[in-house]
N, CA, C and O atoms as a printed pandas DataFrame, in Angstrom:
     atom_number atom_name residue_name chain_id  residue_number  x_coord  y_coord  z_coord
0              1         N          MET        A               1   -6.867   19.942  -15.161
1              2        CA          MET        A               1   -7.262   19.138  -14.029
2              3         C          MET        A               1   -8.748   18.854  -14.140
3              4         O          MET        A               1   -9.550   19.723  -14.480
4              5         N          LYS        A               2   -9.085   17.619  -13.844
5              6        CA          LYS        A               2  -10.493   17.223  -13.814
6              7         C          LYS        A               2  -10.968   17.237  -12.362
7              8         O          LYS        A               2  -10.269   16.773  -11.462
8              9         N          VAL        A               3  -12.163   17.777  -12.152
9             10        CA          VAL        A               3  -12.767   17.806  -10.830
10            11         C          VAL        A               3  -14.121   17.119  -10.923
11            12         O          VAL        A               3  -14.939   17.447  -11.782
12            13         N          TYR        A               4  -14.346   16.165  -10.032
13            14        CA          TYR        A               4  -15.600   15.421   -9.995
14            15         C          TYR        A               4  -16.321   15.743   -8.694
15            16         O          TYR        A               4  -15.751   15.631   -7.609
16            17         N          ASN        A               5  -17.575   16.143   -8.815
17            18        CA          ASN        A               5  -18.378   16.548   -7.665
18            19         C          ASN        A               5  -19.128   15.337   -7.123
19            20         O          ASN        A               5  -20.240   15.032   -7.555
20            21         N          GLY        A               6  -18.503   14.657   -6.174
21            22        CA          GLY        A               6  -19.140   13.516   -5.537
22            23         C          GLY        A               6  -18.686   12.191   -6.115
23            24         O          GLY        A               6  -18.199   12.111   -7.242
24            25         N          PHE        A               7  -18.861   11.152   -5.308
25            26        CA          PHE        A               7  -18.444    9.810   -5.688
26            27         C          PHE        A               7  -19.192    9.322   -6.924
27            28         O          PHE        A               7  -18.616    8.631   -7.765
28            29         N          SER        A               8  -20.465    9.674   -7.041
29            30        CA          SER        A               8  -21.244    9.210   -8.200
30            31         C          SER        A               8  -20.685    9.780   -9.496
31            32         O          SER        A               8  -20.606    9.063  -10.493
32            33         N          GLU        A               9  -20.300   11.037   -9.508
33            34        CA          GLU        A               9  -19.732   11.624  -10.721
34            35         C          GLU        A               9  -18.377   10.991  -11.042
35            36         O          GLU        A               9  -18.054   10.766  -12.208
36            37         N          LEU        A              10  -17.593   10.708  -10.011
37            38        CA          LEU        A              10  -16.321   10.024  -10.225
38            39         C          LEU        A              10  -16.562    8.660  -10.876
39            40         O          LEU        A              10  -15.885    8.309  -11.843
40            41         N          MET        A              11  -17.507    7.900  -10.361
41            42        CA          MET        A              11  -17.782    6.564  -10.891
42            43         C          MET        A              11  -18.293    6.624  -12.335
43            44         O          MET        A              11  -17.987    5.747  -13.143
44            45         N          LEU        A              12  -19.059    7.646  -12.648
45            46        CA          LEU        A              12  -19.563    7.793  -14.017
46            47         C          LEU        A              12  -18.459    8.109  -15.016
47            48         O          LEU        A              12  -18.644    7.949  -16.223
48            49         N          ASN        A              13  -17.315    8.556  -14.517
49            50        CA          ASN        A              13  -16.217    8.971  -15.387
50            51         C          ASN        A              13  -14.967    8.114  -15.238
51            52         O          ASN        A              13  -13.877    8.545  -15.611
52            53         N          LEU        A              14  -15.108    6.912  -14.701
53            54        CA          LEU        A              14  -13.940    6.054  -14.505
54            55         C          LEU        A              14  -13.200    5.772  -15.808
55            56         O          LEU        A              14  -11.977    5.638  -15.811
56            57         N          ASP        A              15  -13.927    5.682  -16.901
57            58        CA          ASP        A              15  -13.285    5.405  -18.185
58            59         C          ASP        A              15  -12.406    6.565  -18.661
59            60         O          ASP        A              15  -11.636    6.409  -19.608
60            61         N          ARG        A              16  -12.515    7.700  -18.022
61            62        CA          ARG        A              16  -11.710    8.874  -18.389
62            63         C          ARG        A              16  -10.489    9.063  -17.496
63            64         O          ARG        A              16   -9.709    9.994  -17.698
64            65         N          LEU        A              17  -10.320    8.183  -16.509
65            66        CA          LEU        A              17   -9.168    8.308  -15.623
66            67         C          LEU        A              17   -7.884    7.958  -16.370
67            68         O          LEU        A              17   -7.893    7.107  -17.260
68            69         N          PRO        A              18   -6.783    8.611  -16.011
69            70        CA          PRO        A              18   -5.511    8.259  -16.640
70            71         C          PRO        A              18   -5.045    6.870  -16.217
71            72         O          PRO        A              18   -5.503    6.327  -15.212
72            73         N          VAL        A              19   -4.142    6.311  -16.988
73            74        CA          VAL        A              19   -3.617    4.976  -16.718
74            75         C          VAL        A              19   -2.802    4.956  -15.429
75            76         O          VAL        A              19   -2.817    3.968  -14.695
76            77         N          VAL        A              20   -2.099    6.038  -15.160
77            78        CA          VAL        A              20   -1.324    6.176  -13.925
78            79         C          VAL        A              20   -1.714    7.475  -13.241
79            80         O          VAL        A              20   -2.284    8.372  -13.863
80            81         N          GLY        A              21   -1.403    7.567  -11.966
81            82        CA          GLY        A              21   -1.685    8.788  -11.225
82            83         C          GLY        A              21   -2.659    8.545  -10.092
83            84         O          GLY        A              21   -3.183    7.446   -9.911
84            85         N          TRP        A              22   -2.881    9.591   -9.346
85            86        CA          TRP        A              22   -3.717    9.531   -8.147
86            87         C          TRP        A              22   -5.021   10.268   -8.333
87            88         O          TRP        A              22   -5.128   11.191   -9.140
88            89         N          ILE        A              23   -6.002    9.847   -7.576
89            90        CA          ILE        A              23   -7.212   10.628   -7.353
90            91         C          ILE        A              23   -6.983   11.313   -6.014
91            92         O          ILE        A              23   -6.600   10.667   -5.039
92            93         N          PHE        A              24   -7.214   12.608   -5.967
93            94        CA          PHE        A              24   -6.999   13.398   -4.756
94            95         C          PHE        A              24   -8.329   13.905   -4.220
95            96         O          PHE        A              24   -9.315   14.011   -4.949
96            97         N          VAL        A              25   -8.332   14.215   -2.931
97            98        CA          VAL        A              25   -9.459   14.875   -2.276
98            99         C          VAL        A              25   -8.900   16.043   -1.477
99           100         O          VAL        A              25   -7.692   16.143   -1.264
100          101         N          ASP        A              26   -9.785   16.917   -1.040
101          102        CA          ASP        A              26   -9.336   18.027   -0.200
102          103         C          ASP        A              26   -8.689   17.482    1.062
103          104         O          ASP        A              26   -9.057   16.416    1.554
104          105         N          SER        A              27   -7.730   18.218    1.574
105          106        CA          SER        A              27   -6.955   17.743    2.723
106          107         C          SER        A              27   -7.796   17.578    3.984
107          108         O          SER        A              27   -7.376   16.897    4.919
108          109         N          THR        A              28   -8.970   18.185    4.021
109          110        CA          THR        A              28   -9.836   18.086    5.199
110          111         C          THR        A              28  -10.795   16.897    5.137
111          112         O          THR        A              28  -11.520   16.645    6.099
112          113         N          VAL        A              29  -10.810   16.170    4.033
113          114        CA          VAL        A              29  -11.747   15.053    3.868
114          115         C          VAL        A              29  -11.347   13.889    4.778
115          116         O          VAL        A              29  -10.198   13.449    4.784
116          117         N          ASP        A              30  -12.310   13.412    5.534
117          118        CA          ASP        A              30  -12.131   12.232    6.385
118          119         C          ASP        A              30  -12.396   11.001    5.525
119          120         O          ASP        A              30  -13.547   10.673    5.238
120          121         N          ARG        A              31  -11.338   10.329    5.122
121          122        CA          ARG        A              31  -11.461    9.179    4.231
122          123         C          ARG        A              31  -12.091    7.970    4.910
123          124         O          ARG        A              31  -12.347    6.967    4.243
124          125         N          THR        A              32  -12.348    8.031    6.208
125          126        CA          THR        A              32  -13.003    6.926    6.904
126          127         C          THR        A              32  -14.511    7.126    7.013
127          128         O          THR        A              32  -15.224    6.239    7.481
128          129         N          SER        A              33  -14.998    8.289    6.584
129          130        CA          SER        A              33  -16.418    8.598    6.680
130          131         C          SER        A              33  -17.102    8.394    5.326
131          132         O          SER        A              33  -16.830    9.107    4.360
132          133         N          ARG        A              34  -17.975    7.426    5.283
133          134        CA          ARG        A              34  -18.680    7.099    4.038
134          135         C          ARG        A              34  -19.443    8.310    3.492
135          136         O          ARG        A              34  -19.394    8.581    2.292
136          137         N          GLY        A              35  -20.131    9.024    4.345
137          138        CA          GLY        A              35  -20.901   10.196    3.915
138          139         C          GLY        A              35  -20.017   11.295    3.367
139          140         O          GLY        A              35  -20.358   11.939    2.375
140          141         N          VAL        A              36  -18.882   11.512    4.010
141          142        CA          VAL        A              36  -17.948   12.542    3.558
142          143         C          VAL        A              36  -17.344   12.154    2.208
143          144         O          VAL        A              36  -17.245   12.984    1.304
144          145         N          VAL        A              37  -16.947   10.902    2.078
145          146        CA          VAL        A              37  -16.374   10.431    0.804
146          147         C          VAL        A              37  -17.415   10.517   -0.304
147          148         O          VAL        A              37  -17.093   10.915   -1.424
148          149         N          ASP        A              38  -18.646   10.154   -0.009
149          150        CA          ASP        A              38  -19.710   10.173   -1.010
150          151         C          ASP        A              38  -19.912   11.571   -1.595
151          152         O          ASP        A              38  -20.216   11.705   -2.781
152          153         N          SER        A              39  -19.748   12.602   -0.784
153          154        CA          SER        A              39  -20.018   13.969   -1.243
154          155         C          SER        A              39  -18.752   14.789   -1.507
155          156         O          SER        A              39  -18.842   15.989   -1.765
156          157         N          ALA        A              40  -17.595   14.170   -1.446
157          158        CA          ALA        A              40  -16.326   14.894   -1.631
158          159         C          ALA        A              40  -16.134   15.323   -3.082
159          160         O          ALA        A              40  -16.765   14.794   -3.997
160          161         N          PHE        A              41  -15.254   16.287   -3.262
161          162        CA          PHE        A              41  -14.762   16.634   -4.589
162          163         C          PHE        A              41  -13.518   15.791   -4.841
163          164         O          PHE        A              41  -12.669   15.647   -3.962
164          165         N          PHE        A              42  -13.416   15.241   -6.037
165          166        CA          PHE        A              42  -12.276   14.413   -6.417
166          167         C          PHE        A              42  -11.518   15.115   -7.533
167          168         O          PHE        A              42  -12.119   15.628   -8.477
168          169         N          TYR        A              43  -10.199   15.134   -7.420
169          170        CA          TYR        A              43   -9.339   15.849   -8.359
170          171         C          TYR        A              43   -8.392   14.858   -9.033
171          172         O          TYR        A              43   -7.802   13.999   -8.378
172          173         N          VAL        A              44   -8.257   14.992  -10.345
173          174        CA          VAL        A              44   -7.355   14.141  -11.107
174          175         C          VAL        A              44   -6.507   15.042  -12.006
175          176         O          VAL        A              44   -7.032   15.826  -12.797
176          177         N          ALA        A              45   -5.195   14.914  -11.866
177          178        CA          ALA        A              45   -4.270   15.716  -12.669
178          179         C          ALA        A              45   -4.261   15.246  -14.113
179          180         O          ALA        A              45   -4.431   14.061  -14.401
180          181         N          GLU        A              46   -4.060   16.198  -15.012
181          182        CA          GLU        A              46   -3.955   15.859  -16.431
182          183         C          GLU        A              46   -2.520   15.971  -16.940
183          184         O          GLU        A              46   -2.234   15.618  -18.084
184          185         N          ASP        A              47   -1.622   16.459  -16.093
185          186        CA          ASP        A              47   -0.207   16.518  -16.469
186          187         C          ASP        A              47    0.642   16.545  -15.196
187          188         O          ASP        A              47    0.115   16.618  -14.086
188          189         N          ASP        A              48    1.962   16.485  -15.373
189          190        CA          ASP        A              48    2.875   16.392  -14.227
190          191         C          ASP        A              48    2.817   17.613  -13.319
191          192         O          ASP        A              48    2.892   17.476  -12.098
192          193         N          SER        A              49    2.685   18.801  -13.893
193          194        CA          SER        A              49    2.650   20.007  -13.059
194          195         C          SER        A              49    1.399   20.044  -12.193
195          196         O          SER        A              49    1.449   20.482  -11.043
196          197         N          GLU        A              50    0.284   19.589  -12.738
197          198        CA          GLU        A              50   -0.942   19.513  -11.936
198          199         C          GLU        A              50   -0.804   18.464  -10.841
199          200         O          GLU        A              50   -1.273   18.663   -9.720
200          201         N          GLU        A              51   -0.159   17.350  -11.166
201          202        CA          GLU        A              51    0.059   16.289  -10.173
202          203         C          GLU        A              51    0.868   16.823   -8.997
203          204         O          GLU        A              51    0.539   16.556   -7.841
204          205         N          ILE        A              52    1.915   17.568   -9.287
205          206        CA          ILE        A              52    2.760   18.148   -8.234
206          207         C          ILE        A              52    1.962   19.140   -7.405
207          208         O          ILE        A              52    2.057   19.145   -6.177
208          209         N          ALA        A              53    1.183   19.973   -8.064
209          210        CA          ALA        A              53    0.359   20.954   -7.341
210          211         C          ALA        A              53   -0.649   20.254   -6.430
211          212         O          ALA        A              53   -0.858   20.674   -5.292
212          213         N          LEU        A              54   -1.266   19.200   -6.926
213          214        CA          LEU        A              54   -2.228   18.462   -6.107
214          215         C          LEU        A              54   -1.543   17.769   -4.935
215          216         O          LEU        A              54   -2.091   17.727   -3.834
216          217         N          GLU        A              55   -0.350   17.226   -5.162
217          218        CA          GLU        A              55    0.393   16.584   -4.068
218          219         C          GLU        A              55    0.703   17.577   -2.953
219          220         O          GLU        A              55    0.789   17.202   -1.784
220          221         N          ASN        A              56    0.871   18.842   -3.320
221          222        CA          ASN        A              56    1.222   19.868   -2.333
222          223         C          ASN        A              56    0.016   20.488   -1.640
223          224         O          ASN        A              56    0.159   21.095   -0.579
224          225         N          THR        A              57   -1.170   20.343   -2.226
225          226        CA          THR        A              57   -2.333   21.036   -1.663
226          227         C          THR        A              57   -3.493   20.126   -1.270
227          228         O          THR        A              57   -4.376   20.538   -0.518
228          229         N          LYS        A              58   -3.495   18.899   -1.770
229          230        CA          LYS        A              58   -4.608   17.977   -1.510
230          231         C          LYS        A              58   -4.105   16.724   -0.823
231          232         O          LYS        A              58   -2.931   16.625   -0.467
232          233         N          ARG        A              59   -4.978   15.792   -0.644
233          234        CA          ARG        A              59   -4.675   14.520    0.005
234          235         C          ARG        A              59   -4.946   13.390   -0.984
235          236         O          ARG        A              59   -5.947   13.416   -1.699
236          237         N          THR        A              60   -4.066   12.411   -1.024
237          238        CA          THR        A              60   -4.313   11.286   -1.921
238          239         C          THR        A              60   -5.519   10.496   -1.434
239          240         O          THR        A              60   -5.746   10.343   -0.233
240          241         N          PHE        A              61   -6.275   10.005   -2.387
241          242        CA          PHE        A              61   -7.439    9.171   -2.083
242          243         C          PHE        A              61   -7.114    7.733   -2.467
243          244         O          PHE        A              61   -7.001    6.869   -1.597
244          245         N          VAL        A              62   -6.966    7.476   -3.736
245          246        CA          VAL        A              62   -6.595    6.148   -4.230
246          247         C          VAL        A              62   -5.996    6.341   -5.627
247          248         O          VAL        A              62   -6.327    7.298   -6.328
248          249         N          GLU        A              63   -5.124    5.435   -6.015
249          250        CA          GLU        A              63   -4.534    5.534   -7.350
250          251         C          GLU        A              63   -5.591    5.214   -8.406
251          252         O          GLU        A              63   -6.488    4.401   -8.185
252          253         N          CYS        A              64   -5.465    5.867   -9.549
253          254        CA          CYS        A              64   -6.449    5.662  -10.631
254          255         C          CYS        A              64   -6.595    4.198  -11.026
255          256         O          CYS        A              64   -7.722    3.708  -11.095
256          257         N          PRO        A              65   -5.497    3.470  -11.291
257          258        CA          PRO        A              65   -5.686    2.069  -11.673
258          259         C          PRO        A              65   -6.301    1.221  -10.559
259          260         O          PRO        A              65   -7.007    0.252  -10.842
260          261         N          THR        A              66   -6.045    1.569   -9.316
261          262        CA          THR        A              66   -6.639    0.837   -8.193
262          263         C          THR        A              66   -8.142    1.062   -8.152
263          264         O          THR        A              66   -8.900    0.141   -7.847
264          265         N          MET        A              67   -8.578    2.271   -8.456
265          266        CA          MET        A              67  -10.014    2.558   -8.483
266          267         C          MET        A              67  -10.702    1.700   -9.544
267          268         O          MET        A              67  -11.805    1.199   -9.325
268          269         N          LEU        A              68  -10.056    1.537  -10.679
269          270        CA          LEU        A              68  -10.605    0.665  -11.726
270          271         C          LEU        A              68  -10.652   -0.786  -11.256
271          272         O          LEU        A              68  -11.599   -1.513  -11.557
272          273         N          ASP        A              69   -9.627   -1.203  -10.518
273          274        CA          ASP        A              69   -9.597   -2.570   -9.984
274          275         C          ASP        A              69  -10.684   -2.788   -8.937
275          276         O          ASP        A              69  -11.306   -3.849   -8.900
276          277         N          ILE        A              70  -10.915   -1.794   -8.091
277          278        CA          ILE        A              70  -11.981   -1.904   -7.083
278          279         C          ILE        A              70  -13.314   -2.149   -7.775
279          280         O          ILE        A              70  -14.084   -3.014   -7.359
280          281         N          LYS        A              71  -13.584   -1.390   -8.827
281          282        CA          LYS        A              71  -14.831   -1.556   -9.579
282          283         C          LYS        A              71  -14.875   -2.937  -10.241
283          284         O          LYS        A              71  -15.904   -3.613  -10.214
284          285         N          SER        A              72  -13.773   -3.341  -10.824
285          286        CA          SER        A              72  -13.719   -4.628  -11.515
286          287         C          SER        A              72  -13.994   -5.793  -10.564
287          288         O          SER        A              72  -14.729   -6.719  -10.906
288          289         N          VAL        A              73  -13.409   -5.745   -9.382
289          290        CA          VAL        A              73  -13.639   -6.799   -8.386
290          291         C          VAL        A              73  -15.099   -6.784   -7.941
291          292         O          VAL        A              73  -15.716   -7.842   -7.813
292          293         N          ALA        A              74  -15.655   -5.604   -7.707
293          294        CA          ALA        A              74  -17.065   -5.508   -7.302
294          295         C          ALA        A              74  -17.986   -6.038   -8.397
295          296         O          ALA        A              74  -19.022   -6.636   -8.105
296          297         N          ASP        A              75  -17.609   -5.819   -9.655
297          298        CA          ASP        A              75  -18.437   -6.280  -10.776
298          299         C          ASP        A              75  -18.475   -7.798  -10.896
299          300         O          ASP        A              75  -19.364   -8.341  -11.552
300          301         N          ARG        A              76  -17.529   -8.488  -10.276
301          302        CA          ARG        A              76  -17.483   -9.954  -10.355
302          303         C          ARG        A              76  -18.448  -10.639   -9.401
303          304         O          ARG        A              76  -18.589  -11.861   -9.430
304          305         N          GLY        A              77  -19.108   -9.867   -8.563
305          306        CA          GLY        A              77  -20.040  -10.444   -7.593
306          307         C          GLY        A              77  -21.245  -11.089   -8.258
307          308         O          GLY        A              77  -21.447  -10.965   -9.466
308          309         N          LYS        A              78  -22.034  -11.773   -7.460
309          310        CA          LYS        A              78  -23.204  -12.493   -7.975
310          311         C          LYS        A              78  -24.313  -11.554   -8.436
311          312         O          LYS        A              78  -25.067  -11.874   -9.355
312          313         N          THR        A              79  -24.403  -10.403   -7.795
313          314        CA          THR        A              79  -25.420   -9.429   -8.179
314          315         C          THR        A              79  -24.745   -8.196   -8.769
315          316         O          THR        A              79  -23.604   -7.870   -8.441
316          317         N          LYS        A              80  -25.475   -7.530   -9.637
317          318        CA          LYS        A              80  -24.939   -6.332  -10.269
318          319         C          LYS        A              80  -24.809   -5.232   -9.211
319          320         O          LYS        A              80  -25.794   -4.865   -8.571
320          321         N          PRO        A              81  -23.582   -4.704   -9.028
321          322        CA          PRO        A              81  -23.397   -3.688   -7.993
322          323         C          PRO        A              81  -24.020   -2.347   -8.380
323          324         O          PRO        A              81  -24.092   -1.980   -9.553
324          325         N          ASP        A              82  -24.464   -1.637   -7.353
325          326        CA          ASP        A              82  -24.945   -0.280   -7.557
326          327         C          ASP        A              82  -23.915    0.682   -6.966
327          328         O          ASP        A              82  -22.860    0.255   -6.496
328          329         N          LEU        A              83  -24.216    1.951   -6.989
329          330        CA          LEU        A              83  -23.287    2.968   -6.500
330          331         C          LEU        A              83  -22.903    2.727   -5.041
331          332         O          LEU        A              83  -21.746    2.913   -4.663
332          333         N          ASN        A              84  -23.872    2.314   -4.222
333          334        CA          ASN        A              84  -23.581    2.048   -2.807
334          335         C          ASN        A              84  -22.584    0.897   -2.645
335          336         O          ASN        A              84  -21.718    0.939   -1.772
336          337         N          LYS        A              85  -22.709   -0.117   -3.479
337          338        CA          LYS        A              85  -21.774   -1.250   -3.421
338          339         C          LYS        A              85  -20.364   -0.802   -3.812
339          340         O          LYS        A              85  -19.385   -1.219   -3.193
340          341         N          TYR        A              86  -20.261    0.043   -4.831
341          342        CA          TYR        A              86  -18.949    0.562   -5.230
342          343         C          TYR        A              86  -18.340    1.420   -4.119
343          344         O          TYR        A              86  -17.139    1.350   -3.857
344          345         N          LEU        A              87  -19.171    2.220   -3.477
345          346        CA          LEU        A              87  -18.691    3.041   -2.361
346          347         C          LEU        A              87  -18.249    2.143   -1.211
347          348         O          LEU        A              87  -17.204    2.379   -0.605
348          349         N          GLU        A              88  -19.032    1.123   -0.909
349          350        CA          GLU        A              88  -18.677    0.170    0.147
350          351         C          GLU        A              88  -17.344   -0.520   -0.173
351          352         O          GLU        A              88  -16.496   -0.666    0.707
352          353         N          ALA        A              89  -17.162   -0.937   -1.409
353          354        CA          ALA        A              89  -15.932   -1.610   -1.824
354          355         C          ALA        A              89  -14.733   -0.661   -1.743
355          356         O          ALA        A              89  -13.631   -1.076   -1.384
356          357         N          THR        A              90  -14.949    0.592   -2.073
357          358        CA          THR        A              90  -13.878    1.589   -1.990
358          359         C          THR        A              90  -13.502    1.842   -0.539
359          360         O          THR        A              90  -12.319    1.914   -0.207
360          361         N          MET        A              91  -14.499    1.977    0.326
361          362        CA          MET        A              91  -14.229    2.200    1.748
362          363         C          MET        A              91  -13.486    0.994    2.331
363          364         O          MET        A              91  -12.564    1.158    3.130
364          365         N          TYR        A              92  -13.883   -0.196    1.936
365          366        CA          TYR        A              92  -13.206   -1.406    2.398
366          367         C          TYR        A              92  -11.736   -1.371    1.989
367          368         O          TYR        A              92  -10.854   -1.674    2.792
368          369         N          TYR        A              93  -11.482   -1.002    0.742
369          370        CA          TYR        A              93  -10.092   -0.935    0.266
370          371         C          TYR        A              93   -9.295    0.101    1.064
371          372         O          TYR        A              93   -8.155   -0.160    1.451
372          373         N          LEU        A              94   -9.878    1.257    1.308
373          374        CA          LEU        A              94   -9.171    2.294    2.055
374          375         C          LEU        A              94   -8.842    1.844    3.482
375          376         O          LEU        A              94   -7.787    2.188    4.015
376          377         N          GLU        A              95   -9.730    1.086    4.087
377          378        CA          GLU        A              95   -9.522    0.632    5.461
378          379         C          GLU        A              95   -8.605   -0.571    5.570
379          380         O          GLU        A              95   -7.889   -0.715    6.561
380          381         N          ASN        A              96   -8.617   -1.442    4.560
381          382        CA          ASN        A              96   -7.906   -2.723    4.660
382          383         C          ASN        A              96   -6.763   -2.908    3.674
383          384         O          ASN        A              96   -6.036   -3.899    3.738
384          385         N          ASP        A              97   -6.603   -1.957    2.762
385          386        CA          ASP        A              97   -5.602   -2.069    1.713
386          387         C          ASP        A              97   -5.717   -3.411    0.991
387          388         O          ASP        A              97   -4.722   -4.064    0.675
388          389         N          ASP        A              98   -6.971   -3.796    0.742
389          390        CA          ASP        A              98   -7.274   -5.059    0.096
390          391         C          ASP        A              98   -8.634   -4.933   -0.565
391          392         O          ASP        A              98   -9.425   -4.058   -0.214
392          393         N          PHE        A              99   -8.900   -5.802   -1.513
393          394        CA          PHE        A              99  -10.172   -5.780   -2.207
394          395         C          PHE        A              99  -11.197   -6.587   -1.443
395          396         O          PHE        A              99  -10.882   -7.601   -0.821
396          397         N          GLN        A             100  -12.444   -6.111   -1.502
397          398        CA          GLN        A             100  -13.532   -6.807   -0.834
398          399         C          GLN        A             100  -13.940   -7.984   -1.698
399          400         O          GLN        A             100  -14.273   -7.811   -2.871
400          401         N          GLY        A             101  -13.916   -9.166   -1.135
401          402        CA          GLY        A             101  -14.185  -10.371   -1.924
402          403         C          GLY        A             101  -15.543  -10.822   -1.882
403          404         O          GLY        A             101  -15.879  -11.826   -2.509
C-alpha cells in the first residue's frame, strides 16, 4: 500500500497511481474541507487484498483515473496551474461530480 502525506505529495506521485482503483482517506476526513483535504493522508492499494482492506477501514476519495483527469483538465487552462489550482479543481469535482472548466 502506498501512503501519501498530504495533497502535495499525492500530486507529486500521480504518475505512480494504478490505472484502476481508488484513492482513500481516513474515515474521519471531511472531504468538503479544503484545509482537511490538503493535509490528509491518502492511501492507494497495490493489490486486491489491500483494496478490500481499505474499503473496510477507510473512505473513498476519488478514483485514480479520475484524479489524473482532474489534473489534465486543469492543465488545459490558460495559465499554468499550481498546487492550489489542482486542489481547487479536486474540491470542485468532489462537490459537483464534474470537472471545473
